[in-house]
C-alpha positions in Angstrom: 4.7 -9.2 -15.1 7.3 -8.0 -12.7 7.3 -8.5 -8.9 6.9 -5.5 -6.6 6.5 -4.8 -3.0 4.0 -2.1 -1.9 4.4 -0.5 1.5 1.4 1.4 2.8 1.1 3.8 5.8 -2.6 4.2 6.6 -4.6 6.5 8.9 -4.9 4.5 12.2 -8.0 6.3 13.3 -10.1 4.4 10.7 -12.6 1.9 12.2 -11.0 -1.0 10.3 -7.7 -0.1 8.6 -7.5 -3.6 7.1 -10.5 -2.8 4.9 -8.4 0.0 3.3 -5.6 -2.5 2.7 -8.1 -4.9 1.0 -9.4 -1.9 -1.1 -5.8 -1.2 -2.3 -5.4 -4.9 -3.2 -8.6 -4.6 -5.3 -7.1 -1.6 -7.1 -4.0 -3.7 -7.9 -6.1 -6.5 -9.2 -8.2 -4.0 -11.2 -5.1 -2.8 -12.9 -4.3 -6.4 -14.0 -1.9 -7.3 -11.2 -1.8 -10.3 -8.9 -1.5 -10.1 -5.1 0.8 -12.8 -3.8 0.9 -12.0 0.0 0.0 -9.2 2.4 1.8 -8.8 5.6 0.0 -6.5 8.1 2.3 -4.9 10.6 -0.4 -3.0 12.5 0.0 0.2 14.5 3.6 1.5 14.8 5.0 4.7 16.2 6.0 7.2 13.5 9.5 8.8 13.3 7.8 12.2 12.9 4.2 13.4 13.2 2.0 13.2 10.1 -1.2 15.3 10.3 -0.6 15.7 14.0 -0.7 11.9 14.5 2.2 10.0 16.1 1.1 6.4 15.1 0.3 4.8 11.7 -1.0 1.5 10.4 1.6 -0.3 8.2 1.2 -3.1 5.7 3.4 -4.6 3.0 1.9 -6.3 0.0 3.9 -8.4 -2.5 2.4 -8.3 -5.9 3.1 -8.7 -9.6 2.0 -6.3 -12.3 3.0 -4.8 -15.6 5.3 -1.8 -15.5 2.9 0.3 -17.5 0.2 0.0 -14.7 2.6 1.4 -12.0 2.1 5.0 -12.9 -1.7 4.6 -12.6 -1.3 2.7 -9.3 0.8 5.5 -7.9 -1.7 8.1 -9.1 -4.6 6.3 -7.5 -2.8 5.8 -4.2 -2.1 9.6 -4.1 -5.8 10.2 -4.4 -6.8 8.1 -1.4 -7.0 10.3 1.7 -6.6 7.4 4.1 -3.3 6.3 2.6 -0.8 8.8 4.1 2.3 7.4 2.4 3.1 4.6 0.0 6.3 3.2 -1.6 6.5 0.8 -4.5 9.8 -1.2 -4.8 10.7 -3.5 -7.7 11.9 -6.9 -6.4 14.6 -9.0 -8.2 13.0 -11.6 -10.4 13.6 -15.1 -9.1 
C-alpha cells in the first residue's frame, strides 16, 4: 500500500461537517485502505465563491491504500454532494 494525503472541502452549512469527514474515512476503509491521521482545519474563507458560498470546511486525511482503489475513491467522492472539492496526493514513501 502507498501513502496518500486526501484534502476535502466540505459544505459548511451541514449540521455536523465532521460526520461527513468520518463517512469519507469509512469509504477509504471500505476500499481496503487504512486511515492514519485526520487533521480538521475547520471553516476557512474560500479564494472564490463555490455555490454562492464564501466559506468552506477543510480537512486533511493521511491514509494508505492500493493504487487500484484510487480511481474508485475518486469516483465515490465526486458522487457525494456535500464534498465540494477533493484532492488526492501521493506522499513519498518513508
